[in-house]
C-alpha positions, 0 to 999 in steps of 0.5 A: 422118321429118319432123314432119307435125303441125308442118308442117300447123300452119304451113301452116294458120297461113299459109293463115289469114294468106293468106286475110286478105291475099287478102280485103284485096285483095292480089295472089297475087304480093304475098302470096307475097313476104310469105311468101317463097313462090312465087305458085304456092304461094299459088295452091294455098293459095287453092284449098284455102282456097276449098274450105274456104269452100265446105265451111263454107258448107254448113250443116245447117239442122236443127242450126243451128235446134237451136242457136238454139233451145237459145240461146233456151231458155237465154235464156228461163230467164235471163229467168224467173230474173231475173223471180223475183228482181225480185219478191223483197222489197227490204230497205233498211238505214239508220243512225239516229244519236242525238246528245247534245243539240245537239252533234255527238257521237253517243251511239248508232247504230242500224241500221234495216231496212225491207222492201218488196214488189216487183211485178217488172220487166215487162221480164223478162216481155217477154223471155220473150214475145220468146223464145216468139215467136222459137220459134214463128217458128222452128217456123213455127207462126204462120198464114200472113199474108195480104195483101189489096190493095184496088184502086179507081178514080180516084174511090175507087169500083170499077174499071170496065172493059168486057168488051173491055178485060178480054179484052185485058188477060188475052188471053182468047179468047172461044171458050175462056171464057164471060164474063158481064157484071157484074150479069147471071146466067149461065143 
């Protein structure tokens, strides 16, 4: 009995290389020659490869959104950790040497430490803000954006038109619509 796992592995490896050559523009005959198999075998491989591509293209968008949210959550935690670390005390160490007279001979060396409070790096808070904004966008929590188009006439004033022009533009039938001229009340 043949070892099917080994033959499946070999077939999968070949199909990966076949797909690469196919995407590089090689013909089925050229690919078949490269693997010492027939063009018909390569054709069958390409059918299976395309089916695999179709299946992998069907994406569960809820799962994808959850994966992206998890990445954003991890990134936000990293930004918060970095923010806290950027606020810790900075300790600067320096060496002080005491010399004997004016000679180059060092008599005593002391280590001095100076601590300095730090305000924190605002770039990390900007990262947190980015994470929050991305999360809001993924959940669609922002109010819809409205776009207002302002139209004006050639002199910057209102666009003036007659009722007849308006009816022509909108192809209105006077019998179906009650049109009122601007500045006149209905009634």
